C-alpha positions in Angstrom: -7.3 -10.9 6.7 -8.0 -9.8 10.1 -11.2 -8.7 11.9 -11.9 -6.1 14.9 -11.9 -8.3 17.9 -12.6 -5.5 20.3 -15.3 -3.5 19.4 -15.5 -1.1 22.3 -11.9 -0.7 22.7 -11.6 0.7 19.4 -14.7 3.0 19.8 -12.6 4.5 22.9 -9.3 4.6 21.2 -10.8 6.3 18.3 -12.8 9.1 20.8 -9.2 9.0 22.5 -7.5 10.1 19.2 -10.0 12.9 18.0 -10.1 14.0 21.5 -6.3 14.6 20.9 -6.2 16.0 17.3 -8.8 18.5 18.3 -6.9 19.5 21.5 -3.5 19.5 19.5 -6.4 22.0 16.5 -7.0 24.0 19.6 -3.6 24.5 20.4 -2.7 25.7 16.8 -5.1 28.4 16.8 -4.1 30.2 20.0 -0.5 30.1 18.6 0.8 33.4 18.5 0.5 35.3 14.9 4.1 34.7 13.0 4.9 31.5 15.0 6.3 28.9 13.0 3.1 26.2 12.4 4.2 22.8 13.9 0.8 20.9 14.7 -1.1 19.7 11.9 -4.1 17.3 11.4 -5.1 15.7 7.9 -6.8 12.3 6.6 -9.2 11.0 4.4 -12.4 9.1 4.0 -12.9 6.7 0.6 -15.8 3.9 -0.4 -16.4 2.6 -3.8 -19.2 0.9 -6.0 -17.4 -2.3 -7.8 -19.3 -4.9 -10.4 -18.1 -7.2 -12.5 -19.2 -7.3 -16.6 -18.0 -11.0 -17.0 -17.5 -12.5 -13.5 -19.9 -13.2 -10.4 -20.9 -10.1 -8.7 -22.1 -12.2 -5.6 -21.2 -15.5 -3.2 -23.1 -18.6 -4.3 -23.3 -21.5 -1.8 -22.0 -24.9 -2.6 -22.8 -28.7 -1.7 -20.1 -29.0 0.7 -20.6 -25.9 2.8 -18.3 -23.5 1.0 -19.0 -20.7 -1.4 -17.7 -19.4 -5.2 -17.3 -15.5 -5.7 -17.6 -12.8 -6.1 -15.0 -12.8 -8.8 -12.0 -10.3 -8.4 -8.0 -9.6 -9.0 -5.8 -11.3 -7.0 -4.6 -7.4 -6.0 -5.4 -5.4 -2.3 -8.5 -3.3 -1.5 -11.2 -2.8 -3.8 -12.3 -6.4 -4.5 -15.6 -6.1 -2.4 -18.8 -6.2 -4.4 -21.8 -3.2 -4.8 -20.9 0.0 -2.8 -18.0 -0.8 -0.2 -16.5 0.9 2.3 -12.5 1.9 2.0 -11.2 3.3 5.1 -11.0 6.3 7.1 -7.3 7.7 7.6 -6.5 10.6 10.4 -2.6 11.7 10.4 -1.6 14.0 13.6 1.7 15.3 13.0 4.1 17.6 14.8 6.4 18.6 12.7 9.7 21.1 15.0 12.8 22.2 13.2 14.6 19.5 14.4 12.3 16.4 16.0 8.9 15.7 15.1 6.4 12.7 15.3 3.6 11.5 13.2 0.8 9.3 13.9 -1.0 7.9 11.1 -4.3 5.5 12.1 -7.1 3.8 10.0 -10.2 2.6 10.5 -12.1 0.4 7.8 -11.5 -2.4 5.4 -8.9 -0.7 3.2 -7.4 0.2 6.2 -7.2 -3.6 8.1 -5.8 -5.2 4.8 -3.1 -2.6 5.2 -1.8 -3.2 8.5 -2.4 -7.0 8.4 1.1 -8.2 9.9 0.5 -6.3 13.2 -1.9 -8.5 15.0 -0.3 -7.5 18.5 -0.6 -3.9 20.2 -2.1 -2.0 17.5 -5.4 -3.7 17.0 -4.9 -2.8 13.4 -5.0 0.5 13.6 -1.8 1.9 13.1 -0.4 2.4 9.6 2.5 4.8 10.9 3.9 5.6 13.8 7.3 7.2 13.7 9.7 10.0 15.1 12.1 11.7 13.4 15.1 14.1 14.0 17.0 16.2 11.3 20.5 15.6 12.8 21.4 18.4 10.2 20.7 20.1 6.9 21.4 17.0 5.0 20.8 14.3 7.3 17.3 12.9 8.9 16.9 9.9 10.7 14.0 8.2 11.4 12.5 5.5 14.0 9.4 3.8 14.0 6.8 2.8 11.6 6.4 3.8 8.2 5.2 2.7 4.6 7.5 1.4 2.5 9.7 3.1 0.6 9.4 0.4 -2.4 6.8 1.0 -5.3 4.8 3.3 -7.1 1.8 3.5 -5.4 1.2 3.5 -1.4 -2.0 2.7 0.9 -3.9 5.4 1.0 -6.2 6.6 -1.9 -5.5 9.9 -1.8 -1.5 9.1 -2.9 -3.0 7.0 -5.9 -4.0 7.9 -9.2 -5.9 4.4 -9.4 -8.2 3.8 -7.2 -8.0 -0.3 -7.7 -3.9 -1.3 -7.2 -1.5 -2.9 -9.1 -0.4 -6.9 -8.7 3.2 -5.2 -8.0 2.0 -3.1 -5.2 0.0 -5.5 -3.6 2.7 -8.2 -2.8 5.4 -6.4 -2.4 6.0 -4.7 1.1 3.5 -2.1 2.7 4.8 -1.1 5.8 8.5 -1.6 7.9 9.6 -1.1 11.5 13.1 0.2 12.5 15.3 2.9 11.7 16.5 4.6 8.4 18.8 7.4 8.2 18.0 9.7 4.9 20.5 12.0 3.0 20.8 15.2 0.8 23.5 14.5 -1.2 23.1 18.3 -3.2 22.4 18.5 -6.8 18.8 16.7 -6.7 20.6 13.6 -4.9 19.2 11.3 -2.3 19.8 8.4 -0.4 18.9 6.2 2.2 19.7 3.4 4.2 17.3 1.0 6.6 17.5 -1.6 9.4 13.9 -2.9 9.7 11.8 -5.6 10.9 10.9 -8.6 8.0 8.5 -6.8 6.2 4.9 -5.9 7.5 6.1 -6.8 11.0 5.5 -3.3 12.7 4.9 -4.0 16.1 6.8 -6.9 17.0 9.3 -9.1 15.4 9.0 -12.9 16.0 11.9 -14.5 14.2 14.8 -12.6 15.2 16.0 -11.7 11.8 16.6 -8.4 10.3 16.0 -6.7 6.6 18.1 -4.6 4.9 16.8 -1.0 3.2 18.5 1.1 0.7 17.3 4.2 -1.8 19.3 6.0 -3.9 17.3 8.9 -6.0 17.8 11.1 -8.5 15.1 14.1 -9.6 13.0 11.8 -8.8 14.1 9.0 -10.4 14.4 6.0 -7.4 16.1 2.5 -7.0 15.0 0.7 -4.0 16.5 -2.7 -2.5 15.6 -4.7 0.4 17.0 -7.8 1.6 16.2 -10.8 4.9 14.8 -13.3 5.9 11.1 -13.3 6.4 10.6 -15.9 8.7 12.0 -18.8 11.2 15.8 -19.2 10.8 14.8 -22.6 13.1 11.9 -25.0 14.2 11.4 -27.6 17.4 11.9 -30.8 16.7 11.3 -33.1 19.1 11.8 -30.3 21.4 15.5 -29.4 19.8 16.2 -26.4 17.9 16.7 -27.1 14.0 17.8 -24.9 11.7 15.0 -24.7 9.1 17.5 -22.7 6.4 15.4 -20.2 5.6 16.5 -17.9 2.2 16.6 -14.4 2.4 14.0 -12.1 0.4 15.7 -9.7 -2.2 13.8 -6.9 -3.9 15.2 -4.1 -6.6 12.6 -1.7 -7.3 12.7 1.1 -9.8 9.8 4.2 -9.3 9.8 7.4 -11.0 8.4 9.3 -13.9 8.5 12.6 -16.0 6.3 15.2 -16.8 6.6 15.3 -21.0 4.5 18.1 -21.2 2.5 20.8 -18.4 -0.7 18.2 -19.1 0.8 15.0 -19.8 2.9 12.9 -17.1 4.3 9.5 -17.4 4.8 7.1 -14.0 7.0 4.0 -14.4 7.5 1.4 -12.0 9.6 -1.9 -12.3 10.4 -4.5 -10.0 11.8 -8.1 -9.2 11.5 -10.3 -5.9 13.4 -13.4 -5.3 13.6 -15.8 -3.0 15.7 -19.0 -3.8 13.9 -18.6 -6.9 10.4 -18.4 -5.7 8.9 -14.6 -6.8 7.7 -12.6 -9.4 8.5 -9.4 -11.6 7.1 -6.7 -13.4 6.6 -3.5 -15.0 3.8 -0.8 -15.4 3.6 2.4 -17.1 1.3 5.0 -15.9 0.2 7.7 -18.6 -1.9 10.7 -17.2 -3.2 13.6 -19.3 -5.0 16.8 -17.5 -7.7 17.7 -20.0 -9.0 20.8 -17.3 -8.0 21.6 -13.8 -10.7 19.6 -12.6 -10.5 16.3 -14.4 -7.5 14.3 -15.6 -7.4 10.9 -17.5 -5.0 8.2 -16.6 -4.4 4.7 -17.6 -2.3 1.9 -16.0 -0.9 -0.8 -17.8 0.9 -3.4 -16.1 2.7 -7.2 -16.9 3.1 -9.4 -13.3 4.7 -12.4 -14.0 5.4 -15.2 -11.4 8.2 -17.2 -10.5 7.8 -20.9 -9.5 4.6 -21.3 -7.3 4.2 -17.7 -5.3 0.4 -17.9 -6.2 -0.3 -14.2 -6.3 -2.6 -14.4 -9.6 -4.5 -17.5 -8.7 -4.2 -19.7 -11.4 -2.5 -22.5 -9.0 0.1 -23.0 -12.1 3.6 -22.0 -11.5 5.1 -19.6 -13.7 1.8 -17.8 -14.4 1.8 -14.4 -15.4 -0.8 -11.8 -15.9 -1.3 -8.1 -18.2 -3.7 -5.7 -16.5 -5.1 -2.7 -17.7 -6.6 0.2 -16.1 -8.3 3.3 -17.1 -9.2 5.7 -14.4 -10.7 9.0 -14.6 -9.7 11.8 -11.4 -13.0 14.3 -11.4 -12.5 16.8 -8.7 -15.5 18.8 -7.2 -14.3 21.9 -4.8 -11.2 21.4 -3.0 -11.3 18.1 -1.1 -13.8 15.6 -3.0 -12.5 13.4 -6.2 -14.9 11.0 -8.4 -12.5 8.0 -9.4 -14.2 6.3 -12.5 -12.2 3.0 -13.7 -12.8 0.1 -16.1 -10.3 -2.8 -15.3 -9.3 -5.7 -17.8 -7.3 -8.5 -15.9 -5.9 -10.9 -18.8 -4.0 -14.2 -17.3 -1.9 -16.5 -19.0 -4.2 -19.8 -17.2 -7.4 -19.3 -15.8 -7.6 -17.3 -12.5 -11.4 -15.7 -12.6 -14.7 -17.3 -12.1 -17.3 -16.2 -15.0 -20.9 -15.2 -14.9 -21.5 -19.3 -15.6 -19.6 -20.3 -12.7 -16.5 -21.2 -15.2 -12.9 -21.2 -15.3 -11.8 -18.2 -16.8 -8.5 -16.4 -17.9 -10.0 -13.0 -18.2 -11.8 -10.6 -16.0 -13.3 -7.2 -16.6 -14.7 -4.9 -14.2 -16.0 -1.3 -13.4 -15.1 0.4 -10.2 -16.9 4.3 -9.2 -14.7 5.2 -6.1 -15.5 8.6 -4.0 -12.3 10.0 -2.1 -12.5 12.7 0.3 -9.1 14.5 1.6 -9.0 17.1 4.2 
């Protein structure tokens, strides 16, 4: 993952963003009573504490100038030991009847990891930046950088029940840059088609290749597709362009859920990604039960299987698999603050972790406590 390289630039940009969003908020208050609300400002901030029960919780230097640990699952965002930062998320939007714009900025480790594919121009702070046009009551065009339509989980912790993330989410797309058209087909049916840069290249396309996306939805259930080459189609050999025969990535993904009762919800995610025989597939269930207005308990049970030498789990062995169970609670305090205690158990088919005795292990158990403030 990349680090910030221009602190003064970032501070100035953050100050400018806050001044701009403050001006928008002031203008919003000045609107005449009864007029349509067009400007909005929202966001979140989060942090967490994480510790392993049977894995290294610190870095141990070795004799070769390297280091071992700390131990963490091969998933995104919530992997740092002790007390750690998530991110600050600031979202300004103008939402008109026909047109609108959304500017979504992220600051901090989680945000930096989420926009890793945008090294140029954005300085790793732009999560989303897009405009949209409601062409009609049933068609909307969106142009710019937007978060992925695949998968059950999202980048912002405010949109997830579990604070740590799944393997399927971590190795699927995070964001896209391009143009998409959303269609309301009526009777709870919807559809979407998109032309995009290669996955996660949101401010540049160095490959001159494009990906194609599609979605079919019905009553909260979505079937998603993406296909496209993700690398250079030719290289220079002795100064002469030569075809490299890059294969296209194909992914199909199902995301949905059902309200079993007023208090019990079951979320479902299944996905399959393949690039010429290398990739992964998996499935996860997300049962969640609300015990009161302020507390909900939920589980994520995920099976994730690699095809070939994909390298997500970290075993160094082809065709490895992992079964991960995450038990989380959501305890809300007031209107804005949520505490998320979490116990996670990862069990791999091959050695993927380092235990307290600095030995390879197939399993890892950990505890996490996160605080998420959303406004």
